[in-house]
Structure formats: structure tokens, C-alpha cells
C-alpha positions in Angstrom: -4.2 32.5 83.7 -6.5 31.6 80.9 -5.0 29.4 78.3 -6.1 29.8 74.7 -6.3 26.6 72.7 -6.3 26.7 68.9 -9.3 25.0 67.4 -8.6 22.3 64.9 -11.3 20.8 62.6 -11.7 17.0 62.6 -9.0 15.3 60.6 -11.4 13.9 58.0 -13.3 17.1 57.4 -11.4 17.9 54.1 -11.8 14.4 52.8 -15.6 14.5 53.5 -15.9 17.8 51.7 -13.9 16.5 48.7 -16.0 13.3 48.5 -19.3 15.3 48.6 -18.2 18.0 46.1 -19.8 17.5 42.7 -17.3 19.7 41.0 -13.5 19.4 40.5 -11.2 22.4 41.3 -11.6 24.1 37.9 -15.4 24.1 38.0 -16.3 21.4 35.4 -18.9 18.8 36.2 -17.5 15.4 37.3 -17.8 12.8 34.5 -19.4 9.5 35.4 -17.7 6.2 34.8 -19.2 5.5 31.4 -18.6 9.0 30.1 -15.0 9.1 31.2 -14.4 5.7 29.6 -15.8 6.9 26.4 -13.7 10.1 26.4 -10.5 8.2 26.9 -11.4 5.9 24.1 -12.0 8.9 21.8 -8.8 10.7 22.8 -6.6 7.6 22.3 -8.2 7.0 19.0 -7.5 10.5 17.9 -3.9 10.3 19.0 -3.4 7.0 17.2 -4.7 8.5 13.9 -2.3 11.4 14.2 0.8 9.4 15.2 0.1 6.8 12.6 -0.2 9.3 9.8 2.8 11.5 10.3 2.2 14.1 13.1 5.1 15.0 15.4 4.9 14.0 19.1 4.2 17.5 20.4 1.2 17.9 18.1 -0.1 14.5 19.0 0.1 15.3 22.7 -1.4 18.8 22.4 -4.3 17.6 20.3 -5.1 14.8 22.7 -5.0 17.1 25.7 -7.1 19.8 24.0 -9.7 17.2 22.9 -10.0 15.5 26.3 -10.3 18.7 28.3 -12.9 20.0 25.8 -15.0 16.9 26.4 -15.0 17.5 30.1 -11.9 15.8 31.6 -10.2 17.7 34.4 -6.7 16.7 33.1 -4.9 14.2 30.9 -1.5 12.8 31.2 -0.2 11.7 27.8 2.8 9.6 26.9 3.7 9.4 23.2 6.1 6.6 22.3 7.5 5.6 18.9 4.8 2.9 18.4 2.1 3.6 20.9 0.2 6.1 23.1 -0.7 5.9 26.7 -3.3 8.3 28.3 -4.6 8.8 31.8 -7.8 10.9 32.1 -9.2 12.2 35.3 -12.4 13.8 36.5 -13.0 14.4 40.2 -11.8 11.2 41.9 -12.4 9.1 38.8 -9.5 8.3 36.4 -9.0 5.9 33.5 -5.8 4.7 31.8 -5.6 3.3 28.3 -2.7 2.1 26.1 -3.1 1.9 22.3 -0.4 0.4 20.1 0.3 2.0 16.7 1.6 -0.9 14.5 2.2 1.1 11.3 3.6 4.6 10.6 2.8 6.3 7.4 2.1 9.8 6.0 -1.3 11.2 5.4 -1.5 14.8 6.4 -5.2 15.0 5.4 -6.0 12.8 8.4 -3.6 14.7 10.7 -5.2 18.1 9.8 -8.7 16.6 10.1 -8.2 15.4 13.7 -6.4 18.6 14.6 -9.3 20.7 13.3 -11.8 18.4 15.1 -10.2 19.0 18.5 -10.8 22.8 18.1 -14.3 22.4 16.7 -15.3 20.7 20.0 -14.9 24.0 21.7 -16.0 26.3 18.9 -19.1 24.3 18.0 -19.8 22.6 21.3 -19.6 19.1 19.9 -20.3 16.3 22.3 -18.6 12.9 22.5 -21.2 11.3 20.1 -20.5 13.8 17.4 -16.7 13.4 18.0 -17.0 9.6 17.5 -18.9 10.1 14.3 -16.3 12.6 13.0 -13.4 10.3 13.9 -15.1 7.4 12.0 -15.5 9.7 9.0 -11.8 10.9 9.2 -10.4 7.4 9.6 -12.3 6.2 6.5 -11.0 9.0 4.3 -9.5 7.4 1.2 -6.7 8.7 -1.1 -7.1 12.5 -1.6 -6.1 12.3 -5.2 -6.6 9.7 -8.0 -3.7 7.3 -8.0 -2.9 7.9 -11.7 -2.7 11.6 -11.1 -0.2 10.9 -8.3 1.9 8.7 -10.6 1.9 11.5 -13.2 2.8 14.3 -10.8 5.5 12.3 -9.1 7.0 11.6 -12.5 6.9 15.2 -13.5 8.4 16.3 -10.2 11.3 14.0 -10.5 11.8 15.0 -14.1 11.8 18.6 -13.0 14.6 17.9 -10.5 16.7 16.4 -13.3 16.2 19.7 -15.2 17.3 21.7 -12.1 20.4 19.6 -11.9 21.3 20.4 -15.5 19.7 17.5 -17.5 18.3 17.9 -21.0 15.2 16.5 -22.6 16.3 12.9 -23.0 17.3 12.8 -19.3 13.9 14.3 -18.4 12.0 11.6 -20.4 14.0 8.8 -18.8 13.6 10.2 -15.3 9.8 10.7 -15.9 9.3 7.1 -17.1 11.5 5.6 -14.4 10.0 7.5 -11.4 6.4 7.0 -12.7 6.8 3.2 -13.0 8.6 3.1 -9.6 5.7 5.1 -8.0 3.2 2.6 -9.5 5.2 -0.3 -7.9 5.3 1.5 -4.6 1.5 2.0 -4.6 0.9 -1.7 -5.4 3.2 -2.9 -2.6 1.7 -0.5 -0.1 -1.8 -1.7 -1.0 -0.6 -5.2 -0.1 0.9 -4.0 3.2 4.5 -5.0 2.5 7.2 -3.9 5.0 8.0 -0.2 4.4 11.7 -0.8 4.2 11.2 -3.6 1.6 8.9 -1.3 -0.4 11.6 1.4 -0.5 14.3 -1.0 -1.5 12.1 -2.6 -4.3 11.0 0.8 -5.6 14.5 2.1 -5.7 15.6 -1.1 -7.5 12.9 -0.7 -10.2 13.7 3.0 -10.7 17.4 2.2 -10.9 16.8 -0.5 -13.5 14.9 1.8 -15.8 17.1 4.8 -15.3 20.2 2.8 -16.0 19.2 2.5 -19.7 20.1 6.2 -20.1 23.6 5.4 -19.0 23.9 2.3 -21.1 22.7 3.9 -24.3 24.2 7.3 -23.6 21.0 9.2 -23.8 21.2 12.9 -22.8 24.0 15.2 -21.8 24.4 13.7 -18.4 22.7 10.2 -18.1 23.6 9.5 -14.5 21.3 12.4 -13.5 18.4 10.1 -14.4 19.6 7.6 -11.8 19.8 10.2 -9.1 16.6 12.0 -9.9 14.4 8.9 -10.4 14.5 7.9 -6.7 13.8 11.4 -5.2 10.2 10.3 -4.6 11.5 8.0 -1.9 13.4 10.6 0.2 12.0 10.2 3.8 11.3 13.9 4.3 8.5 13.7 6.9 10.2 11.1 9.2 13.5 13.2 9.2 11.7 16.5 9.8 9.6 15.0 12.6 12.8 13.5 14.1 14.5 16.9 14.2 11.3 18.5 15.7 10.9 15.8 18.3 14.5 16.0 19.4 14.4 19.8 19.7 11.2 19.7 21.7 12.4 17.1 24.2 10.8 14.0 22.8 14.1 12.2 22.7 13.0 8.6 22.3 10.5 9.4 19.6 13.0 11.6 17.8 15.8 9.1 17.8 13.5 6.3 16.6 12.2 8.4 13.7 15.7 9.5 12.8 16.9 5.9 12.7 13.9 4.9 10.6 14.7 7.8 8.2 18.4 6.6 8.0 17.3 3.0 7.3 15.0 4.2 4.5 17.9 6.2 3.0 20.1 3.1 3.2 17.3 1.1 1.4 17.3 3.7 -1.4 21.0 3.4 -1.8 21.0 -0.4 -1.7 18.2 -0.6 -4.3 20.1 1.6 -6.6 23.3 -0.3 -6.0 21.6 -3.6 -6.9 20.1 -2.2 -10.0 23.4 -0.7 -11.2 25.3 -3.9 -10.5 22.7 -5.9 -12.5 22.8 -3.4 -15.4 26.6 -3.1 -15.4 26.5 0.7 -14.6 29.1 2.2 -12.3 29.2 5.6 -10.6 26.6 8.4 -10.6 
């Protein structure tokens, strides 16, 4: 009786084919060592800019992945932490891993939107990594979008408008406007000198509270304590708290908890600054 034997290819046939194949599974050319190193540097830079200036964790991860694959990577694994980003890029059998620490977290949505748009322009306009580097350099060097005195004026008007919404009259509006405007100027000066954000918040609330307490001391307006409450609304940590909620809902638990705690501490700094000012000026209750 004739026995049929199943034919098996040599055990190393698959590995030989994979090693000689110039294309990864999805059909993109394999990036060389230098190109892949440059791409990971660009993607981690883009992620750092976004995380540092107020983007939520999912947007940071999505933008990094979109940018990396558009520049030719087969895949990217991205880990977003509260104060750093780690990325692994791969192309064929090559891979690179890079960690970038983000020492300071602030809010500048102009930079966030600029990096996000750049990641889509890479596909739409066919930008290469050299154009991407030039664009990231331009975005990272963007200064203040508005004149600082315009910001001081508009913050004062916004806080004054809140006092009107709460039922204050014209004297309360004036005191709130002056208090919040001066407080915003102090905040700008301290931020320019890179003071700790919590100290900046505490000092700004203290200055606003000192000036707004004059309305209570001299009995200006129909409801003087409204000036105290309204003059510190510029310090409310809206972006950190909103991002914290988004991160928690989307599964970025560590980042969400960290941002939530940071928002809570900022809120406590506002309360402490007001309390110190009220104690110094002999004002009780809001």
C-alpha cells in the first residue's frame, strides 16, 4: 500500500521570506534607521506640545498615532501619563522607543489646534518629515495670541459681567473690574517668571481678595460680597477639570485622576488666597 506523506516546507522558510520582504503587511515601504528615529522624535515632540498645553489624553494619543502612520510608520504604541509620553514606533522589523517628560502643564489651545491640524495636513498635502519639523518649530514658537493688556481688560470685563449676572450694581461692577484686572496682571507677571502654578493661583486670589474687600469695608454697592466672589472667577481651573472628566470617561484613569486632583488643589488655593485676604482686611463671610 502506498503511503502518502504531507509535504512540509523548511522550518525557516517563513522567516527567510519575512527578512527579504521590503514591505510590511499593510504595503508601506520599510523605513530605514535614520528615518524611523526622526519620525519618533517628531511624534513625541508633537505629543509633548499637545499634553503640555491642555489637550486631553485621547486627543494626544490619536494625534500622535495619526501623525506617525502618515509619515510612514507601520504602527505606534502610545502611552500618555500625567507628566510624560512614551512612544514605540515600528516599521518592518525596525522599532524605536522614546520617552519624553512634560515638566509643565498649562493651557494654550492655539498650539493644541495647530498640532492637530498639522497631523491631518501630512496626509492632505503630502508633507514629509522635514516640513513637519519646520511646522512644529513654528508652532512651538507661537507667542501670546492676544496683547497682554487686551487680556487684562477682557478678563476684568468678564468678571465684572459675572457680578452683574449675580445681581450686583454699578459700584460692585467697578470694584470687580479693578480687582480682577490687577489680579490678572499679577498672574501674568508670575507666570512670566515661571513660579509654581499653585503659588500663582494663591497669590492672584490673595491680590483680588485684598482689592475686592474694599467694597465690603466701605459698603459700596447693593451687595459688596459679590465683588469678592466674582473677582477670582478668572482662576477657576476649567480646562483641567473638564479634561479630567473626559479622561476618566474614556478610560485614561491615571491621567484623569491626576488632573482632577490638580484642579481640586487649584480650587483650594483660590479659597486659601481669598481667606488670607479677608482675614487681613477684617472681612467675614461672602
